A tleap script that builds the chain and sets N, CA, C and O, in Angstrom:
source leaprc.protein.ff14SB
mol = sequence {
  NMET ALA ALA ASN GLY GLU GLU ASN SER GLU
  PRO GLY LYS LEU GLY SER LEU ASP VAL PRO
  PHE PRO SER PRO ARG GLU ALA THR ILE ALA
  LEU SER SER LEU SER PRO ASP ARG GLU PRO
  ARG ARG GLY GLY ILE SER LYS HIE LEU SER
  VAL SER GLY SER THR LEU SER ARG TRP SER
  ALA ASP GLU ALA ARG ILE LEU ARG VAL SER
  VAL CYS SER PHE LEU ASP HIE LEU GLN LEU
  VAL VAL GLU THR MET GLU LYS PHE CGLY
}
set mol.1.N position { 123.852 95.297 100.630 }
set mol.1.CA position { 125.186 95.399 100.461 }
set mol.1.C position { 125.740 96.855 99.929 }
set mol.1.O position { 126.332 96.826 98.850 }
set mol.2.N position { 125.589 98.231 100.643 }
set mol.2.CA position { 126.256 99.403 99.948 }
set mol.2.C position { 126.889 99.972 100.317 }
set mol.2.O position { 127.021 100.207 101.518 }
set mol.3.N position { 128.006 100.748 98.756 }
set mol.3.CA position { 129.491 101.481 98.932 }
set mol.3.C position { 128.978 102.731 99.889 }
set mol.3.O position { 128.072 103.563 99.837 }
set mol.4.N position { 129.766 102.490 100.547 }
set mol.4.CA position { 129.046 104.247 101.797 }
set mol.4.C position { 130.277 104.646 100.956 }
set mol.4.O position { 131.267 103.995 100.623 }
set mol.5.N position { 129.863 106.063 100.690 }
set mol.5.CA position { 130.772 107.759 100.382 }
set mol.5.C position { 131.055 108.469 100.701 }
set mol.5.O position { 131.228 109.619 100.299 }
set mol.6.N position { 131.198 107.913 101.617 }
set mol.6.CA position { 131.528 109.404 103.023 }
set mol.6.C position { 132.883 109.735 102.886 }
set mol.6.O position { 133.503 108.724 102.556 }
set mol.7.N position { 133.476 110.537 102.976 }
set mol.7.CA position { 134.940 110.784 102.598 }
set mol.7.C position { 135.943 110.325 104.047 }
set mol.7.O position { 135.884 110.640 105.236 }
set mol.8.N position { 136.931 109.352 103.166 }
set mol.8.CA position { 137.916 108.979 104.931 }
set mol.8.C position { 138.600 109.867 105.663 }
set mol.8.O position { 138.583 110.957 105.091 }
set mol.9.N position { 139.218 109.892 106.712 }
set mol.9.CA position { 140.146 110.663 107.449 }
set mol.9.C position { 141.505 110.690 106.462 }
set mol.9.O position { 142.307 111.622 106.392 }
set mol.10.N position { 141.548 109.617 105.829 }
set mol.10.CA position { 142.453 108.990 105.241 }
set mol.10.C position { 143.107 109.679 104.095 }
set mol.10.O position { 143.089 108.995 103.071 }
set mol.11.N position { 143.661 110.800 103.984 }
set mol.11.CA position { 143.916 111.644 102.041 }
set mol.11.C position { 144.519 110.318 101.744 }
set mol.11.O position { 144.979 109.455 102.491 }
set mol.12.N position { 144.358 110.408 100.070 }
set mol.12.CA position { 144.565 109.469 98.353 }
set mol.12.C position { 144.240 107.517 99.426 }
set mol.12.O position { 145.018 106.562 99.396 }
set mol.13.N position { 143.099 107.580 100.076 }
set mol.13.CA position { 142.167 106.444 100.414 }
set mol.13.C position { 141.296 106.362 99.860 }
set mol.13.O position { 140.854 107.488 99.631 }
set mol.14.N position { 140.453 105.277 99.279 }
set mol.14.CA position { 138.919 105.121 98.439 }
set mol.14.C position { 138.302 104.257 99.326 }
set mol.14.O position { 138.639 103.139 99.714 }
set mol.15.N position { 136.722 105.405 99.757 }
set mol.15.CA position { 135.604 104.233 99.564 }
set mol.15.C position { 135.804 103.216 100.756 }
set mol.15.O position { 136.982 102.874 100.860 }
set mol.16.N position { 135.125 102.760 101.496 }
set mol.16.CA position { 134.229 101.686 102.614 }
set mol.16.C position { 133.226 101.139 102.184 }
set mol.16.O position { 132.449 101.872 101.572 }
set mol.17.N position { 132.858 99.672 102.331 }
set mol.17.CA position { 131.356 99.190 102.037 }
set mol.17.C position { 131.337 98.798 103.416 }
set mol.17.O position { 132.308 98.606 104.148 }
set mol.18.N position { 129.940 98.687 103.722 }
set mol.18.CA position { 129.222 98.284 104.328 }
set mol.18.C position { 127.593 96.851 104.252 }
set mol.18.O position { 126.386 96.991 104.052 }
set mol.19.N position { 128.403 95.736 104.509 }
set mol.19.CA position { 127.508 94.837 104.740 }
set mol.19.C position { 126.415 93.830 105.485 }
set mol.19.O position { 126.634 92.734 106.000 }
set mol.20.N position { 125.107 94.598 105.366 }
set mol.20.CA position { 124.282 94.095 106.372 }
set mol.20.C position { 123.914 92.680 106.511 }
set mol.20.O position { 123.988 91.847 105.608 }
set mol.21.N position { 123.533 92.483 107.652 }
set mol.21.CA position { 122.956 91.068 108.178 }
set mol.21.C position { 122.051 90.978 109.500 }
set mol.21.O position { 121.982 91.576 110.574 }
set mol.22.N position { 121.356 89.859 108.823 }
set mol.22.CA position { 120.252 90.086 109.741 }
set mol.22.C position { 119.931 90.175 110.678 }
set mol.22.O position { 118.839 90.058 111.234 }
set mol.23.N position { 121.024 90.433 111.010 }
set mol.23.CA position { 121.604 89.655 112.760 }
set mol.23.C position { 122.849 89.915 113.113 }
set mol.23.O position { 123.617 89.438 112.278 }
set mol.24.N position { 123.469 90.526 114.083 }
set mol.24.CA position { 124.475 90.668 115.219 }
set mol.24.C position { 125.403 89.172 115.275 }
set mol.24.O position { 126.625 89.242 115.408 }
set mol.25.N position { 125.021 88.442 115.214 }
set mol.25.CA position { 124.932 87.669 115.437 }
set mol.25.C position { 126.035 86.305 113.988 }
set mol.25.O position { 127.017 85.574 113.859 }
set mol.26.N position { 124.796 86.871 113.298 }
set mol.26.CA position { 125.562 86.464 111.874 }
set mol.26.C position { 126.336 87.883 111.284 }
set mol.26.O position { 126.957 87.785 110.226 }
set mol.27.N position { 126.306 88.584 111.663 }
set mol.27.CA position { 127.968 89.780 110.948 }
set mol.27.C position { 129.091 88.933 111.852 }
set mol.27.O position { 130.192 89.021 111.308 }
set mol.28.N position { 129.122 88.292 112.840 }
set mol.28.CA position { 130.023 88.024 113.664 }
set mol.28.C position { 130.394 86.549 113.337 }
set mol.28.O position { 131.475 86.044 113.640 }
set mol.29.N position { 129.075 85.718 112.488 }
set mol.29.CA position { 130.058 84.184 112.426 }
set mol.29.C position { 130.914 85.429 111.141 }
set mol.29.O position { 131.955 86.034 111.395 }
set mol.30.N position { 130.165 85.537 109.874 }
set mol.30.CA position { 130.778 86.489 108.912 }
set mol.30.C position { 132.183 86.978 109.507 }
set mol.30.O position { 133.114 86.487 108.870 }
set mol.31.N position { 132.596 87.831 110.578 }
set mol.31.CA position { 133.637 88.581 110.432 }
set mol.31.C position { 134.361 87.123 111.036 }
set mol.31.O position { 135.218 86.801 110.213 }
set mol.32.N position { 134.339 86.562 111.680 }
set mol.32.CA position { 134.664 85.379 112.253 }
set mol.32.C position { 135.188 84.611 110.957 }
set mol.32.O position { 136.196 83.921 111.114 }
set mol.33.N position { 134.808 84.644 110.133 }
set mol.33.CA position { 134.887 83.675 108.998 }
set mol.33.C position { 136.680 84.172 107.884 }
set mol.33.O position { 137.790 83.721 107.601 }
set mol.34.N position { 135.995 85.085 107.718 }
set mol.34.CA position { 136.873 86.497 106.569 }
set mol.34.C position { 137.554 86.801 107.514 }
set mol.34.O position { 138.481 86.248 106.921 }
set mol.35.N position { 138.182 87.276 108.761 }
set mol.35.CA position { 139.405 87.543 109.217 }
set mol.35.C position { 140.663 86.669 108.826 }
set mol.35.O position { 141.661 87.331 108.540 }
set mol.36.N position { 140.763 85.545 108.777 }
set mol.36.CA position { 142.307 85.216 109.030 }
set mol.36.C position { 142.485 85.477 107.463 }
set mol.36.O position { 143.428 84.801 107.051 }
set mol.37.N position { 141.805 86.340 106.320 }
set mol.37.CA position { 142.278 86.360 105.306 }
set mol.37.C position { 143.276 87.481 104.875 }
set mol.37.O position { 142.549 88.474 104.827 }
set mol.38.N position { 144.365 87.821 104.581 }
set mol.38.CA position { 144.946 88.858 104.498 }
set mol.38.C position { 145.155 89.181 103.066 }
set mol.38.O position { 144.760 88.541 102.092 }
set mol.39.N position { 145.909 90.390 103.102 }
set mol.39.CA position { 145.717 90.550 101.457 }
set mol.39.C position { 147.044 90.165 101.113 }
set mol.39.O position { 148.027 90.216 101.852 }
set mol.40.N position { 146.967 89.557 99.265 }
set mol.40.CA position { 148.096 89.226 99.642 }
set mol.40.C position { 149.063 90.183 99.090 }
set mol.40.O position { 150.209 89.740 99.015 }
set mol.41.N position { 148.834 91.691 98.584 }
set mol.41.CA position { 149.854 92.527 97.732 }
set mol.41.C position { 150.031 93.369 99.693 }
set mol.41.O position { 149.196 93.552 100.579 }
set mol.42.N position { 151.774 93.699 99.583 }
set mol.42.CA position { 151.746 94.440 100.719 }
set mol.42.C position { 152.040 96.162 100.330 }
set mol.42.O position { 152.725 96.916 99.639 }
set mol.43.N position { 151.285 96.122 101.041 }
set mol.43.CA position { 150.490 97.750 100.421 }
set mol.43.C position { 150.090 98.534 99.842 }
set mol.43.O position { 150.570 98.499 98.708 }
set mol.44.N position { 149.105 99.660 100.042 }
set mol.44.CA position { 148.279 100.151 98.892 }
set mol.44.C position { 146.490 99.858 99.039 }
set mol.44.O position { 145.529 100.410 98.504 }
set mol.45.N position { 146.653 98.258 100.434 }
set mol.45.CA position { 145.062 97.950 100.709 }
set mol.45.C position { 145.514 98.134 102.237 }
set mol.45.O position { 146.595 98.206 102.821 }
set mol.46.N position { 144.474 98.165 102.516 }
set mol.46.CA position { 144.371 98.087 104.562 }
set mol.46.C position { 142.576 97.801 104.074 }
set mol.46.O position { 141.790 98.492 103.426 }
set mol.47.N position { 142.451 96.462 104.742 }
set mol.47.CA position { 140.799 96.165 105.413 }
set mol.47.C position { 141.123 95.839 106.737 }
set mol.47.O position { 141.956 95.051 107.185 }
set mol.48.N position { 139.872 96.997 107.586 }
set mol.48.CA position { 140.154 96.212 108.686 }
set mol.48.C position { 138.239 95.741 108.773 }
set mol.48.O position { 137.300 96.536 108.799 }
set mol.49.N position { 138.186 94.457 108.797 }
set mol.49.CA position { 136.716 93.862 109.108 }
set mol.49.C position { 136.567 94.258 111.157 }
set mol.49.O position { 137.249 93.969 112.140 }
set mol.50.N position { 135.141 95.125 110.886 }
set mol.50.CA position { 134.962 95.294 112.018 }
set mol.50.C position { 133.003 94.824 112.316 }
set mol.50.O position { 132.509 94.828 111.189 }
set mol.51.N position { 132.295 94.595 112.988 }
set mol.51.CA position { 131.343 94.917 113.250 }
set mol.51.C position { 130.395 95.717 114.113 }
set mol.51.O position { 130.589 95.602 115.323 }
set mol.52.N position { 129.368 96.536 113.712 }
set mol.52.CA position { 128.595 97.153 114.202 }
set mol.52.C position { 127.397 97.233 114.468 }
set mol.52.O position { 126.686 97.965 113.780 }
set mol.53.N position { 126.775 96.372 115.720 }
set mol.53.CA position { 125.584 96.125 115.136 }
set mol.53.C position { 125.028 94.539 114.218 }
set mol.53.O position { 124.995 93.386 114.648 }
set mol.54.N position { 124.624 95.116 112.756 }
set mol.54.CA position { 124.513 93.708 112.366 }
set mol.54.C position { 124.949 93.862 111.025 }
set mol.54.O position { 124.653 93.211 110.023 }
set mol.55.N position { 126.118 95.369 111.260 }
set mol.55.CA position { 126.829 95.108 109.911 }
set mol.55.C position { 128.392 95.304 110.155 }
set mol.55.O position { 129.203 95.968 110.800 }
set mol.56.N position { 128.284 94.369 109.290 }
set mol.56.CA position { 130.127 94.329 108.877 }
set mol.56.C position { 130.783 94.870 107.483 }
set mol.56.O position { 130.416 94.815 106.309 }
set mol.57.N position { 132.149 95.529 108.280 }
set mol.57.CA position { 132.695 96.795 107.117 }
set mol.57.C position { 134.205 97.142 107.474 }
set mol.57.O position { 134.795 97.388 108.525 }
set mol.58.N position { 134.465 97.078 106.520 }
set mol.58.CA position { 135.142 98.921 106.402 }
set mol.58.C position { 136.643 98.461 105.015 }
set mol.58.O position { 136.932 97.325 104.640 }
set mol.59.N position { 137.065 99.308 104.726 }
set mol.59.CA position { 137.924 99.376 103.597 }
set mol.59.C position { 138.384 100.112 103.646 }
set mol.59.O position { 137.833 100.949 104.360 }
set mol.60.N position { 140.360 100.774 102.731 }
set mol.60.CA position { 140.251 101.606 102.531 }
set mol.60.C position { 141.564 101.250 101.386 }
set mol.60.O position { 142.542 100.673 101.862 }
set mol.61.N position { 141.581 101.692 99.464 }
set mol.61.CA position { 143.183 101.748 99.027 }
set mol.61.C position { 143.383 102.750 98.358 }
set mol.61.O position { 142.477 103.535 98.081 }
set mol.62.N position { 144.996 102.946 97.857 }
set mol.62.CA position { 145.367 103.330 97.753 }
set mol.62.C position { 144.883 104.321 96.137 }
set mol.62.O position { 144.992 105.502 95.807 }
set mol.63.N position { 144.304 103.007 95.436 }
set mol.63.CA position { 144.088 103.449 93.596 }
set mol.63.C position { 143.101 102.451 93.701 }
set mol.63.O position { 143.286 101.310 94.123 }
set mol.64.N position { 141.793 103.048 93.202 }
set mol.64.CA position { 140.675 102.366 92.412 }
set mol.64.C position { 140.963 100.900 91.942 }
set mol.64.O position { 140.404 99.980 92.539 }
set mol.65.N position { 141.795 100.646 90.919 }
set mol.65.CA position { 141.954 99.026 90.447 }
set mol.65.C position { 142.518 98.351 91.774 }
set mol.65.O position { 142.093 97.196 91.785 }
set mol.66.N position { 143.199 98.565 92.750 }
set mol.66.CA position { 143.378 97.607 93.961 }
set mol.66.C position { 142.618 97.490 94.827 }
set mol.66.O position { 142.808 96.478 95.501 }
set mol.67.N position { 141.450 98.371 95.251 }
set mol.67.CA position { 140.210 98.109 95.608 }
set mol.67.C position { 139.854 97.138 95.237 }
set mol.67.O position { 139.969 95.987 95.658 }
set mol.68.N position { 139.019 97.916 93.735 }
set mol.68.CA position { 138.401 96.629 92.809 }
set mol.68.C position { 138.721 95.555 93.198 }
set mol.68.O position { 137.724 95.048 93.713 }
set mol.69.N position { 139.802 94.705 93.268 }
set mol.69.CA position { 140.649 93.471 93.458 }
set mol.69.C position { 140.303 92.868 94.555 }
set mol.69.O position { 139.861 91.720 94.524 }
set mol.70.N position { 140.454 93.563 95.702 }
set mol.70.CA position { 140.062 93.251 96.647 }
set mol.70.C position { 138.566 92.973 97.107 }
set mol.70.O position { 138.038 92.146 97.851 }
set mol.71.N position { 138.239 93.755 96.536 }
set mol.71.CA position { 136.598 93.663 96.827 }
set mol.71.C position { 135.720 92.596 96.564 }
set mol.71.O position { 134.831 92.017 97.190 }
set mol.72.N position { 136.337 92.490 95.229 }
set mol.72.CA position { 135.762 91.249 94.322 }
set mol.72.C position { 135.847 89.994 94.601 }
set mol.72.O position { 135.049 89.062 94.512 }
set mol.73.N position { 137.631 90.147 95.186 }
set mol.73.CA position { 137.699 88.881 96.252 }
set mol.73.C position { 136.833 88.951 97.450 }
set mol.73.O position { 136.198 88.042 97.985 }
set mol.74.N position { 136.859 89.293 97.537 }
set mol.74.CA position { 136.359 89.715 99.370 }
set mol.74.C position { 134.458 88.860 99.225 }
set mol.74.O position { 133.842 88.062 99.931 }
set mol.75.N position { 134.114 89.675 97.802 }
set mol.75.CA position { 132.606 89.293 97.584 }
set mol.75.C position { 132.892 88.462 97.318 }
set mol.75.O position { 131.809 87.892 97.448 }
set mol.76.N position { 133.805 87.411 96.846 }
set mol.76.CA position { 133.264 86.054 96.887 }
set mol.76.C position { 133.656 84.768 98.052 }
set mol.76.O position { 133.245 83.681 98.459 }
set mol.77.N position { 134.650 85.671 98.221 }
set mol.77.CA position { 134.250 84.914 99.802 }
set mol.77.C position { 133.458 85.098 100.271 }
set mol.77.O position { 132.929 83.992 100.383 }
set mol.78.N position { 132.594 86.094 100.914 }
set mol.78.CA position { 131.327 86.693 101.888 }
set mol.78.C position { 130.384 86.328 101.027 }
set mol.78.O position { 129.286 86.632 101.492 }
set mol.79.N position { 130.274 85.641 99.629 }
set mol.79.CA position { 129.005 84.758 99.230 }
set mol.79.C position { 128.899 83.494 99.667 }
set mol.79.O position { 127.889 82.792 99.715 }
set mol.80.N position { 129.900 83.268 99.954 }
set mol.80.CA position { 130.411 81.387 100.505 }
set mol.80.C position { 130.125 81.022 101.425 }
set mol.80.O position { 129.796 79.853 101.629 }
set mol.81.N position { 130.189 82.448 102.758 }
set mol.81.CA position { 129.993 82.575 104.078 }
set mol.81.C position { 128.698 82.467 104.131 }
set mol.81.O position { 128.287 81.665 104.970 }
set mol.82.N position { 127.533 83.289 103.193 }
set mol.82.CA position { 126.234 83.094 103.755 }
set mol.82.C position { 126.420 82.396 102.716 }
set mol.82.O position { 127.622 82.660 102.755 }
set mol.83.N position { 126.336 81.720 101.783 }
set mol.83.CA position { 125.147 80.337 101.315 }
set mol.83.C position { 126.096 79.711 102.055 }
set mol.83.O position { 126.598 79.071 101.130 }
set mol.84.N position { 126.938 79.299 103.319 }
set mol.84.CA position { 127.193 78.699 103.993 }
set mol.84.C position { 126.074 78.717 105.371 }
set mol.84.O position { 125.623 77.764 106.006 }
set mol.85.N position { 125.873 80.008 105.513 }
set mol.85.CA position { 124.944 80.316 106.647 }
set mol.85.C position { 123.461 80.093 106.735 }
set mol.85.O position { 122.861 79.714 107.741 }
set mol.86.N position { 122.898 80.398 105.461 }
set mol.86.CA position { 121.878 79.395 104.772 }
set mol.86.C position { 121.667 78.048 104.896 }
set mol.86.O position { 120.629 77.413 105.080 }
set mol.87.N position { 122.465 77.809 104.807 }
set mol.87.CA position { 122.517 76.158 104.747 }
set mol.87.C position { 122.473 75.490 106.328 }
set mol.87.O position { 121.693 74.684 106.835 }
set mol.88.N position { 123.607 76.163 106.837 }
set mol.88.CA position { 123.306 75.142 108.036 }
set mol.88.C position { 123.151 75.696 109.141 }
set mol.88.O position { 123.543 75.264 110.225 }
set mol.89.N position { 122.406 76.968 108.876 }
set mol.89.CA position { 122.234 78.125 110.129 }
set mol.89.C position { 120.191 77.563 110.031 }
set mol.89.O position { 119.369 78.091 110.781 }
savepdb mol mol.pdb
quit
């Protein structure tokens, strides 16, 4: 997992997160499992999940604190998805 340090095109937005998977199929499964989760807070955070090859990615937030909370929650869900794929895959 790598936090991408590249600049976002939107001013005032922070970061992105790229999550590599062993295959495009596994990245697509993770996307399908995680996409229904919406952020509880309105405004300040944007999570657009997409698959590029075998990488699931992208986030932005107005504040570092909001980004941290969102990413931590996402990583908890991601861990569950990965553990489930390993168990049943």
